[in-house]
mmJSON file of the N, C-alpha and C atoms, coordinates in Angstrom:
{"data_MODEL":{"atom_site":{
"group_PDB":["ATOM","ATOM","ATOM","ATOM","ATOM","ATOM","ATOM","ATOM","ATOM","ATOM","ATOM","ATOM","ATOM","ATOM","ATOM","ATOM","ATOM","ATOM","ATOM","ATOM","ATOM","ATOM","ATOM","ATOM","ATOM","ATOM","ATOM","ATOM","ATOM","ATOM","ATOM","ATOM","ATOM","ATOM","ATOM","ATOM","ATOM","ATOM","ATOM","ATOM","ATOM","ATOM","ATOM","ATOM","ATOM","ATOM","ATOM","ATOM","ATOM","ATOM","ATOM","ATOM","ATOM","ATOM","ATOM","ATOM","ATOM","ATOM","ATOM","ATOM","ATOM","ATOM","ATOM","ATOM","ATOM","ATOM","ATOM","ATOM","ATOM","ATOM","ATOM","ATOM","ATOM","ATOM","ATOM","ATOM","ATOM","ATOM","ATOM","ATOM","ATOM","ATOM","ATOM","ATOM","ATOM","ATOM","ATOM","ATOM","ATOM","ATOM","ATOM","ATOM","ATOM","ATOM","ATOM","ATOM","ATOM","ATOM","ATOM","ATOM","ATOM","ATOM","ATOM","ATOM","ATOM","ATOM","ATOM","ATOM","ATOM","ATOM","ATOM","ATOM","ATOM","ATOM","ATOM","ATOM","ATOM","ATOM","ATOM","ATOM","ATOM","ATOM","ATOM","ATOM","ATOM","ATOM","ATOM","ATOM","ATOM","ATOM","ATOM","ATOM","ATOM","ATOM","ATOM","ATOM","ATOM","ATOM","ATOM","ATOM","ATOM","ATOM","ATOM","ATOM","ATOM","ATOM","ATOM","ATOM","ATOM","ATOM","ATOM","ATOM","ATOM","ATOM","ATOM","ATOM","ATOM","ATOM","ATOM","ATOM","ATOM","ATOM","ATOM","ATOM","ATOM","ATOM","ATOM","ATOM","ATOM","ATOM","ATOM","ATOM","ATOM","ATOM","ATOM","ATOM","ATOM","ATOM","ATOM","ATOM","ATOM","ATOM","ATOM","ATOM","ATOM","ATOM","ATOM","ATOM","ATOM","ATOM","ATOM","ATOM","ATOM","ATOM","ATOM","ATOM","ATOM","ATOM","ATOM","ATOM","ATOM","ATOM","ATOM","ATOM","ATOM","ATOM","ATOM","ATOM","ATOM","ATOM","ATOM","ATOM","ATOM","ATOM","ATOM","ATOM","ATOM","ATOM","ATOM","ATOM","ATOM","ATOM","ATOM","ATOM","ATOM","ATOM","ATOM","ATOM"],
"id":[1,2,3,4,5,6,7,8,9,10,11,12,13,14,15,16,17,18,19,20,21,22,23,24,25,26,27,28,29,30,31,32,33,34,35,36,37,38,39,40,41,42,43,44,45,46,47,48,49,50,51,52,53,54,55,56,57,58,59,60,61,62,63,64,65,66,67,68,69,70,71,72,73,74,75,76,77,78,79,80,81,82,83,84,85,86,87,88,89,90,91,92,93,94,95,96,97,98,99,100,101,102,103,104,105,106,107,108,109,110,111,112,113,114,115,116,117,118,119,120,121,122,123,124,125,126,127,128,129,130,131,132,133,134,135,136,137,138,139,140,141,142,143,144,145,146,147,148,149,150,151,152,153,154,155,156,157,158,159,160,161,162,163,164,165,166,167,168,169,170,171,172,173,174,175,176,177,178,179,180,181,182,183,184,185,186,187,188,189,190,191,192,193,194,195,196,197,198,199,200,201,202,203,204,205,206,207,208,209,210,211,212,213,214,215,216,217,218,219,220,221,222,223,224,225,226,227,228],
"type_symbol":["N","C","C","N","C","C","N","C","C","N","C","C","N","C","C","N","C","C","N","C","C","N","C","C","N","C","C","N","C","C","N","C","C","N","C","C","N","C","C","N","C","C","N","C","C","N","C","C","N","C","C","N","C","C","N","C","C","N","C","C","N","C","C","N","C","C","N","C","C","N","C","C","N","C","C","N","C","C","N","C","C","N","C","C","N","C","C","N","C","C","N","C","C","N","C","C","N","C","C","N","C","C","N","C","C","N","C","C","N","C","C","N","C","C","N","C","C","N","C","C","N","C","C","N","C","C","N","C","C","N","C","C","N","C","C","N","C","C","N","C","C","N","C","C","N","C","C","N","C","C","N","C","C","N","C","C","N","C","C","N","C","C","N","C","C","N","C","C","N","C","C","N","C","C","N","C","C","N","C","C","N","C","C","N","C","C","N","C","C","N","C","C","N","C","C","N","C","C","N","C","C","N","C","C","N","C","C","N","C","C","N","C","C","N","C","C","N","C","C","N","C","C","N","C","C","N","C","C"],
"label_atom_id":["N","CA","C","N","CA","C","N","CA","C","N","CA","C","N","CA","C","N","CA","C","N","CA","C","N","CA","C","N","CA","C","N","CA","C","N","CA","C","N","CA","C","N","CA","C","N","CA","C","N","CA","C","N","CA","C","N","CA","C","N","CA","C","N","CA","C","N","CA","C","N","CA","C","N","CA","C","N","CA","C","N","CA","C","N","CA","C","N","CA","C","N","CA","C","N","CA","C","N","CA","C","N","CA","C","N","CA","C","N","CA","C","N","CA","C","N","CA","C","N","CA","C","N","CA","C","N","CA","C","N","CA","C","N","CA","C","N","CA","C","N","CA","C","N","CA","C","N","CA","C","N","CA","C","N","CA","C","N","CA","C","N","CA","C","N","CA","C","N","CA","C","N","CA","C","N","CA","C","N","CA","C","N","CA","C","N","CA","C","N","CA","C","N","CA","C","N","CA","C","N","CA","C","N","CA","C","N","CA","C","N","CA","C","N","CA","C","N","CA","C","N","CA","C","N","CA","C","N","CA","C","N","CA","C","N","CA","C","N","CA","C","N","CA","C","N","CA","C","N","CA","C","N","CA","C","N","CA","C","N","CA","C","N","CA","C"],
"label_alt_id":[null,null,null,null,null,null,null,null,null,null,null,null,null,null,null,null,null,null,null,null,null,null,null,null,null,null,null,null,null,null,null,null,null,null,null,null,null,null,null,null,null,null,null,null,null,null,null,null,null,null,null,null,null,null,null,null,null,null,null,null,null,null,null,null,null,null,null,null,null,null,null,null,null,null,null,null,null,null,null,null,null,null,null,null,null,null,null,null,null,null,null,null,null,null,null,null,null,null,null,null,null,null,null,null,null,null,null,null,null,null,null,null,null,null,null,null,null,null,null,null,null,null,null,null,null,null,null,null,null,null,null,null,null,null,null,null,null,null,null,null,null,null,null,null,null,null,null,null,null,null,null,null,null,null,null,null,null,null,null,null,null,null,null,null,null,null,null,null,null,null,null,null,null,null,null,null,null,null,null,null,null,null,null,null,null,null,null,null,null,null,null,null,null,null,null,null,null,null,null,null,null,null,null,null,null,null,null,null,null,null,null,null,null,null,null,null,null,null,null,null,null,null,null,null,null,null,null,null],
"label_comp_id":["MET","MET","MET","LYS","LYS","LYS","LYS","LYS","LYS","LYS","LYS","LYS","GLY","GLY","GLY","MET","MET","MET","LEU","LEU","LEU","PHE","PHE","PHE","CYS","CYS","CYS","LEU","LEU","LEU","LYS","LYS","LYS","ILE","ILE","ILE","ALA","ALA","ALA","ALA","ALA","ALA","SER","SER","SER","VAL","VAL","VAL","TYR","TYR","TYR","ALA","ALA","ALA","ALA","ALA","ALA","CYS","CYS","CYS","PHE","PHE","PHE","LEU","LEU","LEU","GLY","GLY","GLY","GLY","GLY","GLY","MET","MET","MET","PHE","PHE","PHE","ASP","ASP","ASP","PHE","PHE","PHE","CYS","CYS","CYS","PHE","PHE","PHE","PHE","PHE","PHE","PRO","PRO","PRO","ALA","ALA","ALA","ASP","ASP","ASP","ASP","ASP","ASP","MET","MET","MET","VAL","VAL","VAL","VAL","VAL","VAL","ARG","ARG","ARG","GLU","GLU","GLU","ILE","ILE","ILE","ILE","ILE","ILE","TYR","TYR","TYR","CYS","CYS","CYS","THR","THR","THR","VAL","VAL","VAL","VAL","VAL","VAL","ILE","ILE","ILE","CYS","CYS","CYS","VAL","VAL","VAL","THR","THR","THR","ILE","ILE","ILE","ALA","ALA","ALA","VAL","VAL","VAL","CYS","CYS","CYS","ALA","ALA","ALA","ASN","ASN","ASN","ARG","ARG","ARG","ILE","ILE","ILE","CYS","CYS","CYS","ARG","ARG","ARG","TYR","TYR","TYR","MET","MET","MET","ASP","ASP","ASP","GLN","GLN","GLN","HIS","HIS","HIS","SER","SER","SER","GLN","GLN","GLN","SER","SER","SER","ASP","ASP","ASP","SER","SER","SER","GLU","GLU","GLU","ASP","ASP","ASP","GLU","GLU","GLU","LEU","LEU","LEU","GLY","GLY","GLY"],
"label_asym_id":["A","A","A","A","A","A","A","A","A","A","A","A","A","A","A","A","A","A","A","A","A","A","A","A","A","A","A","A","A","A","A","A","A","A","A","A","A","A","A","A","A","A","A","A","A","A","A","A","A","A","A","A","A","A","A","A","A","A","A","A","A","A","A","A","A","A","A","A","A","A","A","A","A","A","A","A","A","A","A","A","A","A","A","A","A","A","A","A","A","A","A","A","A","A","A","A","A","A","A","A","A","A","A","A","A","A","A","A","A","A","A","A","A","A","A","A","A","A","A","A","A","A","A","A","A","A","A","A","A","A","A","A","A","A","A","A","A","A","A","A","A","A","A","A","A","A","A","A","A","A","A","A","A","A","A","A","A","A","A","A","A","A","A","A","A","A","A","A","A","A","A","A","A","A","A","A","A","A","A","A","A","A","A","A","A","A","A","A","A","A","A","A","A","A","A","A","A","A","A","A","A","A","A","A","A","A","A","A","A","A","A","A","A","A","A","A","A","A","A","A","A","A","A","A","A","A","A","A"],
"label_entity_id":["1","1","1","1","1","1","1","1","1","1","1","1","1","1","1","1","1","1","1","1","1","1","1","1","1","1","1","1","1","1","1","1","1","1","1","1","1","1","1","1","1","1","1","1","1","1","1","1","1","1","1","1","1","1","1","1","1","1","1","1","1","1","1","1","1","1","1","1","1","1","1","1","1","1","1","1","1","1","1","1","1","1","1","1","1","1","1","1","1","1","1","1","1","1","1","1","1","1","1","1","1","1","1","1","1","1","1","1","1","1","1","1","1","1","1","1","1","1","1","1","1","1","1","1","1","1","1","1","1","1","1","1","1","1","1","1","1","1","1","1","1","1","1","1","1","1","1","1","1","1","1","1","1","1","1","1","1","1","1","1","1","1","1","1","1","1","1","1","1","1","1","1","1","1","1","1","1","1","1","1","1","1","1","1","1","1","1","1","1","1","1","1","1","1","1","1","1","1","1","1","1","1","1","1","1","1","1","1","1","1","1","1","1","1","1","1","1","1","1","1","1","1","1","1","1","1","1","1"],
"label_seq_id":[1,1,1,2,2,2,3,3,3,4,4,4,5,5,5,6,6,6,7,7,7,8,8,8,9,9,9,10,10,10,11,11,11,12,12,12,13,13,13,14,14,14,15,15,15,16,16,16,17,17,17,18,18,18,19,19,19,20,20,20,21,21,21,22,22,22,23,23,23,24,24,24,25,25,25,26,26,26,27,27,27,28,28,28,29,29,29,30,30,30,31,31,31,32,32,32,33,33,33,34,34,34,35,35,35,36,36,36,37,37,37,38,38,38,39,39,39,40,40,40,41,41,41,42,42,42,43,43,43,44,44,44,45,45,45,46,46,46,47,47,47,48,48,48,49,49,49,50,50,50,51,51,51,52,52,52,53,53,53,54,54,54,55,55,55,56,56,56,57,57,57,58,58,58,59,59,59,60,60,60,61,61,61,62,62,62,63,63,63,64,64,64,65,65,65,66,66,66,67,67,67,68,68,68,69,69,69,70,70,70,71,71,71,72,72,72,73,73,73,74,74,74,75,75,75,76,76,76],
"pdbx_PDB_ins_code":[null,null,null,null,null,null,null,null,null,null,null,null,null,null,null,null,null,null,null,null,null,null,null,null,null,null,null,null,null,null,null,null,null,null,null,null,null,null,null,null,null,null,null,null,null,null,null,null,null,null,null,null,null,null,null,null,null,null,null,null,null,null,null,null,null,null,null,null,null,null,null,null,null,null,null,null,null,null,null,null,null,null,null,null,null,null,null,null,null,null,null,null,null,null,null,null,null,null,null,null,null,null,null,null,null,null,null,null,null,null,null,null,null,null,null,null,null,null,null,null,null,null,null,null,null,null,null,null,null,null,null,null,null,null,null,null,null,null,null,null,null,null,null,null,null,null,null,null,null,null,null,null,null,null,null,null,null,null,null,null,null,null,null,null,null,null,null,null,null,null,null,null,null,null,null,null,null,null,null,null,null,null,null,null,null,null,null,null,null,null,null,null,null,null,null,null,null,null,null,null,null,null,null,null,null,null,null,null,null,null,null,null,null,null,null,null,null,null,null,null,null,null,null,null,null,null,null,null],
"Cartn_x":[7.217,7.402,7.187,6.827,5.807,6.72,6.157,6.482,8.104,7.231,8.374,9.872,10.172,10.907,12.318,10.85,11.468,12.252,11.42,12.379,14.317,13.703,14.657,16.009,15.835,16.663,16.807,16.003,16.978,17.822,16.952,17.732,19.735,19.501,20.806,21.245,21.093,21.867,22.276,21.17,21.58,23.222,22.716,24.208,25.148,25.256,26.34,27.03,26.044,26.759,27.408,26.614,27.018,28.511,28.356,30.183,30.888,30.818,32.41,32.523,31.208,31.764,32.368,32.506,32.611,33.925,34.53,35.615,36.741,36.013,36.664,37.446,36.245,36.884,38.062,37.771,39.298,40.312,40.245,41.629,41.45,40.374,39.877,41.377,41.751,42.43,42.287,40.851,40.486,41.895,42.145,42.605,44.737,45.625,47.146,46.943,47.722,47.801,49.41,49.743,51.126,49.807,49.336,49.02,47.328,46.69,46.072,44.491,45.076,44.165,43.42,45.026,44.764,43.683,44.126,43.114,41.847,41.353,40.089,39.843,39.946,39.541,39.137,40.223,39.432,39.103,38.229,37.46,35.527,36.4,34.91,34.614,35.323,35.202,34.262,34.638,33.983,33.085,32.685,31.326,29.578,30.642,29.723,30.062,30.177,30.25,29.256,29.264,28.436,27.077,26.868,25.497,24.669,26.0,24.926,24.837,25.649,25.281,23.62,24.039,22.616,20.873,21.586,20.265,19.938,21.654,20.764,19.871,20.681,19.581,18.601,18.214,16.498,16.177,16.712,15.809,15.828,16.563,16.51,15.247,14.99,14.082,12.888,12.605,11.648,11.104,12.359,12.12,11.552,12.7,11.245,10.403,9.725,8.192,7.702,7.549,6.935,6.788,7.591,7.554,7.223,7.064,6.435,5.276,4.701,3.42,2.646,3.291,2.679,2.692,3.714,3.788,2.757,2.007,0.831,-0.374,-0.212,-1.792,-1.316,-0.361,-0.598,-0.533,-0.92,-0.852,-2.715,-2.883,-4.339,-5.41],
"Cartn_y":[-2.862,-0.923,-0.061,1.089,2.068,2.439,2.632,3.157,4.194,5.234,5.962,5.798,4.529,4.184,3.373,2.363,1.958,2.261,3.863,4.503,5.218,5.467,5.888,5.05,3.506,2.279,2.222,2.361,1.648,3.395,4.626,5.501,5.313,4.945,4.697,3.742,2.928,1.451,1.68,2.573,2.925,4.271,4.841,6.217,4.937,4.07,3.541,2.909,2.081,1.576,2.173,3.632,4.627,5.343,4.914,6.071,4.931,4.181,2.854,2.56,2.397,2.66,3.963,4.446,5.675,6.229,5.465,5.974,4.37,3.528,2.111,2.698,3.661,4.195,4.903,6.082,6.855,6.448,5.048,4.29,4.842,5.426,5.886,6.866,7.442,8.996,9.993,10.271,11.032,11.234,10.449,10.211,9.724,10.539,9.895,8.804,8.059,6.921,6.106,5.579,5.133,3.366,2.744,1.329,1.398,0.755,0.538,0.236,-0.532,-1.172,-0.028,1.051,1.721,2.66,2.906,4.418,3.941,2.061,1.726,2.042,1.358,0.763,2.469,3.881,4.538,5.766,5.035,5.146,5.182,3.955,3.14,3.855,3.657,4.378,5.584,6.476,8.019,7.685,6.328,6.134,5.415,5.142,3.88,5.412,5.923,7.681,8.329,8.813,9.703,9.446,7.702,6.741,7.277,6.593,6.889,8.414,9.272,10.303,10.963,10.585,10.262,10.441,9.199,7.833,8.232,9.135,8.922,11.204,12.375,13.088,12.593,11.6,11.42,10.994,9.975,9.443,10.69,11.351,12.589,13.551,14.159,14.888,13.564,13.18,11.802,12.24,12.153,11.897,13.26,14.245,15.473,16.246,15.384,15.675,15.042,13.816,13.77,13.736,14.457,14.504,15.83,16.463,17.813,17.631,16.433,16.186,15.729,14.874,14.443,15.31,16.58,17.502,18.336,18.201,19.154,18.344,17.248,16.725,16.587,16.283,16.164,17.498,18.925,20.046,20.285,19.771,19.825,19.642],
"Cartn_z":[83.094,83.709,81.661,82.486,81.728,80.534,79.759,78.025,78.162,79.193,79.632,79.855,80.788,81.969,80.656,80.123,78.697,77.982,77.434,75.894,77.253,78.122,78.919,78.638,79.169,79.048,78.183,76.833,75.554,74.88,75.424,74.45,75.989,76.71,77.691,77.109,76.962,76.159,74.722,73.976,72.808,72.928,74.291,73.699,74.221,74.933,75.478,74.905,73.98,73.198,72.215,71.37,70.624,70.962,71.732,72.999,72.541,73.036,72.621,71.624,70.595,69.45,68.631,69.006,68.767,68.996,70.04,70.965,70.108,69.695,69.514,68.038,67.091,65.594,65.601,66.82,67.132,68.164,68.187,68.955,70.884,70.69,72.049,72.753,71.315,71.788,73.031,72.76,73.778,75.175,75.611,76.781,76.712,77.328,76.567,77.606,76.982,77.636,76.309,76.817,75.926,75.337,76.345,76.306,75.752,74.818,74.219,75.247,76.151,76.953,78.314,78.816,79.127,79.345,78.023,77.104,77.037,76.929,76.411,78.004,79.179,80.404,80.965,80.38,80.898,80.272,79.007,78.287,78.532,78.537,79.264,80.782,80.778,83.064,82.688,82.416,82.284,81.4,80.353,80.051,81.189,81.905,83.015,83.884,84.144,84.995,84.609,83.365,82.907,82.907,81.792,82.416,84.073,84.974,86.14,86.561,86.257,86.731,86.614,84.74,84.422,84.866,84.907,85.258,87.242,88.289,89.057,89.241,87.74,88.435,87.737,87.075,86.728,87.867,88.973,90.059,90.673,91.452,91.888,91.472,90.797,89.947,90.167,90.313,90.261,91.575,92.456,93.62,94.072,93.735,94.276,93.563,92.304,91.769,92.967,92.918,93.891,95.224,95.484,97.693,97.85,96.677,96.88,96.161,95.409,95.707,96.853,97.312,99.128,99.727,99.825,100.459,100.845,99.794,98.815,99.324,99.146,100.086,101.121,102.099,103.869,103.892,103.099,103.858,103.445,102.283,101.866,102.586],
"occupancy":[1.0,1.0,1.0,1.0,1.0,1.0,1.0,1.0,1.0,1.0,1.0,1.0,1.0,1.0,1.0,1.0,1.0,1.0,1.0,1.0,1.0,1.0,1.0,1.0,1.0,1.0,1.0,1.0,1.0,1.0,1.0,1.0,1.0,1.0,1.0,1.0,1.0,1.0,1.0,1.0,1.0,1.0,1.0,1.0,1.0,1.0,1.0,1.0,1.0,1.0,1.0,1.0,1.0,1.0,1.0,1.0,1.0,1.0,1.0,1.0,1.0,1.0,1.0,1.0,1.0,1.0,1.0,1.0,1.0,1.0,1.0,1.0,1.0,1.0,1.0,1.0,1.0,1.0,1.0,1.0,1.0,1.0,1.0,1.0,1.0,1.0,1.0,1.0,1.0,1.0,1.0,1.0,1.0,1.0,1.0,1.0,1.0,1.0,1.0,1.0,1.0,1.0,1.0,1.0,1.0,1.0,1.0,1.0,1.0,1.0,1.0,1.0,1.0,1.0,1.0,1.0,1.0,1.0,1.0,1.0,1.0,1.0,1.0,1.0,1.0,1.0,1.0,1.0,1.0,1.0,1.0,1.0,1.0,1.0,1.0,1.0,1.0,1.0,1.0,1.0,1.0,1.0,1.0,1.0,1.0,1.0,1.0,1.0,1.0,1.0,1.0,1.0,1.0,1.0,1.0,1.0,1.0,1.0,1.0,1.0,1.0,1.0,1.0,1.0,1.0,1.0,1.0,1.0,1.0,1.0,1.0,1.0,1.0,1.0,1.0,1.0,1.0,1.0,1.0,1.0,1.0,1.0,1.0,1.0,1.0,1.0,1.0,1.0,1.0,1.0,1.0,1.0,1.0,1.0,1.0,1.0,1.0,1.0,1.0,1.0,1.0,1.0,1.0,1.0,1.0,1.0,1.0,1.0,1.0,1.0,1.0,1.0,1.0,1.0,1.0,1.0,1.0,1.0,1.0,1.0,1.0,1.0,1.0,1.0,1.0,1.0,1.0,1.0],
"B_iso_or_equiv":[0.0,0.0,0.0,0.0,0.0,0.0,0.0,0.0,0.0,0.0,0.0,0.0,0.0,0.0,0.0,0.0,0.0,0.0,0.0,0.0,0.0,0.0,0.0,0.0,0.0,0.0,0.0,0.0,0.0,0.0,0.0,0.0,0.0,0.0,0.0,0.0,0.0,0.0,0.0,0.0,0.0,0.0,0.0,0.0,0.0,0.0,0.0,0.0,0.0,0.0,0.0,0.0,0.0,0.0,0.0,0.0,0.0,0.0,0.0,0.0,0.0,0.0,0.0,0.0,0.0,0.0,0.0,0.0,0.0,0.0,0.0,0.0,0.0,0.0,0.0,0.0,0.0,0.0,0.0,0.0,0.0,0.0,0.0,0.0,0.0,0.0,0.0,0.0,0.0,0.0,0.0,0.0,0.0,0.0,0.0,0.0,0.0,0.0,0.0,0.0,0.0,0.0,0.0,0.0,0.0,0.0,0.0,0.0,0.0,0.0,0.0,0.0,0.0,0.0,0.0,0.0,0.0,0.0,0.0,0.0,0.0,0.0,0.0,0.0,0.0,0.0,0.0,0.0,0.0,0.0,0.0,0.0,0.0,0.0,0.0,0.0,0.0,0.0,0.0,0.0,0.0,0.0,0.0,0.0,0.0,0.0,0.0,0.0,0.0,0.0,0.0,0.0,0.0,0.0,0.0,0.0,0.0,0.0,0.0,0.0,0.0,0.0,0.0,0.0,0.0,0.0,0.0,0.0,0.0,0.0,0.0,0.0,0.0,0.0,0.0,0.0,0.0,0.0,0.0,0.0,0.0,0.0,0.0,0.0,0.0,0.0,0.0,0.0,0.0,0.0,0.0,0.0,0.0,0.0,0.0,0.0,0.0,0.0,0.0,0.0,0.0,0.0,0.0,0.0,0.0,0.0,0.0,0.0,0.0,0.0,0.0,0.0,0.0,0.0,0.0,0.0,0.0,0.0,0.0,0.0,0.0,0.0,0.0,0.0,0.0,0.0,0.0,0.0],
"pdbx_formal_charge":[null,null,null,null,null,null,null,null,null,null,null,null,null,null,null,null,null,null,null,null,null,null,null,null,null,null,null,null,null,null,null,null,null,null,null,null,null,null,null,null,null,null,null,null,null,null,null,null,null,null,null,null,null,null,null,null,null,null,null,null,null,null,null,null,null,null,null,null,null,null,null,null,null,null,null,null,null,null,null,null,null,null,null,null,null,null,null,null,null,null,null,null,null,null,null,null,null,null,null,null,null,null,null,null,null,null,null,null,null,null,null,null,null,null,null,null,null,null,null,null,null,null,null,null,null,null,null,null,null,null,null,null,null,null,null,null,null,null,null,null,null,null,null,null,null,null,null,null,null,null,null,null,null,null,null,null,null,null,null,null,null,null,null,null,null,null,null,null,null,null,null,null,null,null,null,null,null,null,null,null,null,null,null,null,null,null,null,null,null,null,null,null,null,null,null,null,null,null,null,null,null,null,null,null,null,null,null,null,null,null,null,null,null,null,null,null,null,null,null,null,null,null,null,null,null,null,null,null],
"auth_seq_id":[1,1,1,2,2,2,3,3,3,4,4,4,5,5,5,6,6,6,7,7,7,8,8,8,9,9,9,10,10,10,11,11,11,12,12,12,13,13,13,14,14,14,15,15,15,16,16,16,17,17,17,18,18,18,19,19,19,20,20,20,21,21,21,22,22,22,23,23,23,24,24,24,25,25,25,26,26,26,27,27,27,28,28,28,29,29,29,30,30,30,31,31,31,32,32,32,33,33,33,34,34,34,35,35,35,36,36,36,37,37,37,38,38,38,39,39,39,40,40,40,41,41,41,42,42,42,43,43,43,44,44,44,45,45,45,46,46,46,47,47,47,48,48,48,49,49,49,50,50,50,51,51,51,52,52,52,53,53,53,54,54,54,55,55,55,56,56,56,57,57,57,58,58,58,59,59,59,60,60,60,61,61,61,62,62,62,63,63,63,64,64,64,65,65,65,66,66,66,67,67,67,68,68,68,69,69,69,70,70,70,71,71,71,72,72,72,73,73,73,74,74,74,75,75,75,76,76,76],
"auth_comp_id":["MET","MET","MET","LYS","LYS","LYS","LYS","LYS","LYS","LYS","LYS","LYS","GLY","GLY","GLY","MET","MET","MET","LEU","LEU","LEU","PHE","PHE","PHE","CYS","CYS","CYS","LEU","LEU","LEU","LYS","LYS","LYS","ILE","ILE","ILE","ALA","ALA","ALA","ALA","ALA","ALA","SER","SER","SER","VAL","VAL","VAL","TYR","TYR","TYR","ALA","ALA","ALA","ALA","ALA","ALA","CYS","CYS","CYS","PHE","PHE","PHE","LEU","LEU","LEU","GLY","GLY","GLY","GLY","GLY","GLY","MET","MET","MET","PHE","PHE","PHE","ASP","ASP","ASP","PHE","PHE","PHE","CYS","CYS","CYS","PHE","PHE","PHE","PHE","PHE","PHE","PRO","PRO","PRO","ALA","ALA","ALA","ASP","ASP","ASP","ASP","ASP","ASP","MET","MET","MET","VAL","VAL","VAL","VAL","VAL","VAL","ARG","ARG","ARG","GLU","GLU","GLU","ILE","ILE","ILE","ILE","ILE","ILE","TYR","TYR","TYR","CYS","CYS","CYS","THR","THR","THR","VAL","VAL","VAL","VAL","VAL","VAL","ILE","ILE","ILE","CYS","CYS","CYS","VAL","VAL","VAL","THR","THR","THR","ILE","ILE","ILE","ALA","ALA","ALA","VAL","VAL","VAL","CYS","CYS","CYS","ALA","ALA","ALA","ASN","ASN","ASN","ARG","ARG","ARG","ILE","ILE","ILE","CYS","CYS","CYS","ARG","ARG","ARG","TYR","TYR","TYR","MET","MET","MET","ASP","ASP","ASP","GLN","GLN","GLN","HIS","HIS","HIS","SER","SER","SER","GLN","GLN","GLN","SER","SER","SER","ASP","ASP","ASP","SER","SER","SER","GLU","GLU","GLU","ASP","ASP","ASP","GLU","GLU","GLU","LEU","LEU","LEU","GLY","GLY","GLY"],
"auth_asym_id":["A","A","A","A","A","A","A","A","A","A","A","A","A","A","A","A","A","A","A","A","A","A","A","A","A","A","A","A","A","A","A","A","A","A","A","A","A","A","A","A","A","A","A","A","A","A","A","A","A","A","A","A","A","A","A","A","A","A","A","A","A","A","A","A","A","A","A","A","A","A","A","A","A","A","A","A","A","A","A","A","A","A","A","A","A","A","A","A","A","A","A","A","A","A","A","A","A","A","A","A","A","A","A","A","A","A","A","A","A","A","A","A","A","A","A","A","A","A","A","A","A","A","A","A","A","A","A","A","A","A","A","A","A","A","A","A","A","A","A","A","A","A","A","A","A","A","A","A","A","A","A","A","A","A","A","A","A","A","A","A","A","A","A","A","A","A","A","A","A","A","A","A","A","A","A","A","A","A","A","A","A","A","A","A","A","A","A","A","A","A","A","A","A","A","A","A","A","A","A","A","A","A","A","A","A","A","A","A","A","A","A","A","A","A","A","A","A","A","A","A","A","A","A","A","A","A","A","A"],
"auth_atom_id":["N","CA","C","N","CA","C","N","CA","C","N","CA","C","N","CA","C","N","CA","C","N","CA","C","N","CA","C","N","CA","C","N","CA","C","N","CA","C","N","CA","C","N","CA","C","N","CA","C","N","CA","C","N","CA","C","N","CA","C","N","CA","C","N","CA","C","N","CA","C","N","CA","C","N","CA","C","N","CA","C","N","CA","C","N","CA","C","N","CA","C","N","CA","C","N","CA","C","N","CA","C","N","CA","C","N","CA","C","N","CA","C","N","CA","C","N","CA","C","N","CA","C","N","CA","C","N","CA","C","N","CA","C","N","CA","C","N","CA","C","N","CA","C","N","CA","C","N","CA","C","N","CA","C","N","CA","C","N","CA","C","N","CA","C","N","CA","C","N","CA","C","N","CA","C","N","CA","C","N","CA","C","N","CA","C","N","CA","C","N","CA","C","N","CA","C","N","CA","C","N","CA","C","N","CA","C","N","CA","C","N","CA","C","N","CA","C","N","CA","C","N","CA","C","N","CA","C","N","CA","C","N","CA","C","N","CA","C","N","CA","C","N","CA","C","N","CA","C","N","CA","C","N","CA","C","N","CA","C","N","CA","C","N","CA","C"],
"pdbx_PDB_model_num":[1,1,1,1,1,1,1,1,1,1,1,1,1,1,1,1,1,1,1,1,1,1,1,1,1,1,1,1,1,1,1,1,1,1,1,1,1,1,1,1,1,1,1,1,1,1,1,1,1,1,1,1,1,1,1,1,1,1,1,1,1,1,1,1,1,1,1,1,1,1,1,1,1,1,1,1,1,1,1,1,1,1,1,1,1,1,1,1,1,1,1,1,1,1,1,1,1,1,1,1,1,1,1,1,1,1,1,1,1,1,1,1,1,1,1,1,1,1,1,1,1,1,1,1,1,1,1,1,1,1,1,1,1,1,1,1,1,1,1,1,1,1,1,1,1,1,1,1,1,1,1,1,1,1,1,1,1,1,1,1,1,1,1,1,1,1,1,1,1,1,1,1,1,1,1,1,1,1,1,1,1,1,1,1,1,1,1,1,1,1,1,1,1,1,1,1,1,1,1,1,1,1,1,1,1,1,1,1,1,1,1,1,1,1,1,1,1,1,1,1,1,1,1,1,1,1,1,1]
}}}
């Protein structure tokens, strides 16, 4: 894996860990629910969804950049 890709993976892992740690410090109070477990599940689901969205965005940008360079090669 290239350095840039490895750094991105480490940033994502550190961000998810930090988000879960901060959520735990505040008792996952961001979401209204009576049960602590329900709040934790909702919070972790949001963290996972945001992580997937960030990674999907990066993959789409990578594919767009490479598809544009491939089409320029075919024209030239």
